[in-house]
N, C-alpha and C positions, 0 to 999 in steps of 0.2 A: 211514345218515347218522349222523354223530357228534353228540353233544350237548355243550354247554358249560354247566357248572354255574357260575352266577354268584352272588355273595353276596347275601343279602337286603338290600333297601333300608332296612330298619328294624333297630333294635338290640334284641336280646333281653336283658333284664336279669332274671336268676333270683335275684338277691340277696334274701334274707329277713332283716330286721333282728332281732337277738335282743331280748328284752324289756328295756327300760330302766326300772329301778326308781328312778332318780334324778329329782328334780323340777325343773321350770323355775322358777327364783327370780326374783322381781321386785325389781330394784335401785332403780328409780325409776318414779314414776307421776304424770302430771298428766292434764288433760282431752284432750290431743292425742297424747301419746306414752307408750310404756313403754320402759324399759331392762331387759332381762332377762339372766339368766345361763343359757345353754344347756349342759346336761350333755353330756359325751362319750357317744357311742353312741345318739344320738337324731337322727332326720331333722329337717331344718328344715321340710320340706313333706311331706305324705303322698304316697306314691308310687302309680303306676298299679296295681301289684300290690295286691290288696285285703288281703293279709297285712301290708302295710306301712302300715297306717292311722295308727298312732301317730306323732306328730310334734309339733314346737313349735307349729305353727299349729293343729293339732287341739286341743291342750291349751288354747291361748289361747281358741279359739272356745267350747269346752265347759266350761272350768274344771277345776281340780284339786281334788278334794274335800279339805277341810281345809287347803288351801294357797293357792289363789287363785281368784277368781271368774271367770265367763265374760266374755269381751270379744267380743261377736258381730260387731263391725265391724273386728276386728284384721286388719291386713295386714302382710306382711313385705316391705319394700323391698329387702332383701338376705338372704342365707342363709349359713350356715356348713356345711362338710362334716360328714358323719355323725360322724366321729371327733374333730372339733374342738370344744372347749369354749369358753365365754366370752360376751362381751357382744354383744347384738344390739339394734338399735332397731326398735320396732314402731309403726306408725301406727294411731291409734285412730279416725280419721275420714277421709273422702275427701280433704279439703283437706290435711291433714298428710301423708297418704300420697303424694299427688302432689308435694308440696314435697320430701319426702325422696327420692322417686324421681329428681327432677331433680338433686338434689345428687349422688347416686350416679352418674347418667349423665354429669354434668359432671366427675366426679372430684374434687370439692371436699371430700369427706369424707375425713379422714385416719384410718387404721386402724393400730394397733400390735398386735403379737403377741409372745408368748413361746414359744420352742421349745427343746427339749433335743436337741442334735445329737450324733452319734457322733464321738468323737475330739476333738482340740484344734485350733482354728483357728489359722493362722499370723499373721493380722492381727486387731487389736482392733476394726476396723471396715472396712466395704467396701460395694461395690455389685456385685450380680449382674445381668448383662444377657444374657438368652437368650430368643429368641422361642419361643413355645409354639403348637403346632398340635394340633387334634383329629384323630383317625384312627379311623374306625369299626372297623378291624381290631384296634385296641389297646384298645377300650372295656373297662373304664372309665378306662384310663390315657390320658394325653396324651403328646405327644412334643416334643422340642426340634427345631425345623426353621427355619432362617434363611430358606429360600425360601418356604415356605407359612405360616409361623407369624406370630402377632401379637406385636409388641414387648412384652416383659415385663421389668420392672425391680424389683428388691428391694434395699433398703438394710438393712444389719444392723450391730449393735454388740454386742460380747461383754460379757455381764454377769457371768459366772462360769465358771471352769474347775474340773472335778471329777475326782477320781481313782477308780480301782477300780470299774468301768472308766473310762477317760478319756472325759469328756463335756463339752460346752460349752453353757451356757445363753446364748441370744442373744435380743436384741430385734429383731424384724423390723419394717420399715416398707415395705409394698408400695406402690410408686409407681403401678403398674398393678394391675388386678384380674382376672387370667386364672384359668381353672379350674386348680386344684391348683398354683398358682404357687409358693407357698413350699415345698411338698413336693418338687416336681421341681427347683426351684432349689437346694435343699439337696443333692440328689443330684448336681447338676451340679458342685458344688464338693467332691464326695467326702465329704460330712458329712451323710448322710441323717438325717431326724428319727426319733428312737427310737419304735418301735411302729408305724411306717408300713408298711402291708401292700402298697402299690403301688409305692413308689419306695424300695428298700432295698438295703443291702449283704448280705453273707452272714450277718451276725449282728445287724444293727441292729434288725430287727423283734422279735427275741426279748428285747431288753433292756428292754422295757416291755410291759404287757398292755393298753395303749391308746395312741393317737396322742398324743404329748407336744407338742401345739400348742394354744395357748390365746389367744383374742382378748381382750386386756387393756384396750384403750382405743379410744374413738371420739371424734373431734372433728368437730363439725358445727354447723350453724345451726339453732336451734330454729324449727320451722315457723310458730309463732304470734308469738313475740316478736321474731324476727330476731336474737337475741343469740347469740354464740358459746357453745357448750355442750360440756362435756367429761364423758363417761361413762367410768367405770372399773370393772373387774371383777377381784376378787382371784384369784390363781392358787394352786393347792395345791402350792407349791414344796417344802415339807417332804417331801411324798410323792414328788415328782419326784426329789429328791436321794437318796432311799433306793434301795437296790438292788432292793427288792420294791416295785413301783408298783401301788397299788390303783386301781380304775377310778373316779377322781374328779378 
């Protein structure tokens, strides 16, 4: 009798994150929320693999010696990819976390990103619409699929064009929030994000030693006051513009 080998129903993730020596910076703090600057090369949440214990959430819970105190009730209503740097909002109590969670679920929070793309774009602004689907056989990548994917829309504006090699700094405004949306959408238009190890051209990953994607702005409603709130996180653009990009 022949046997049929079927793929496992679970995903095996053997990734072990290298040590991240950069700190999580606090940009703003009040009784209900934090705005923080996440460094590239740090997980948002600790992973199942015990070797991947270090994360933004772990550092918030336990504090960073000489940098920031412990916030024992800190919760993350959203996360950034391992390689992405920039602004995140943190709930400091149950009420504020619930309020922020609802805003993210309803899609009322606006997010802006900066990204350095390979080559020069032909249009100064535009919209990328391509549905994104998860596929266990491609993990950790996702794929573009109009049949099984979820609608994904990203707006962009060109901020600067650079030479030697040709690169384009863009501001991204994701209308939806799919996994790896900006990274795979950049590849869809044949201008992958420099330093991206999952969605790349033949040479785009080698042009930077980190993913050049930075969460620069968050627009949301403050969970206690109900007022419109704008958080902003500076981007290391001078290092991005240089041919040798350091991990910051």
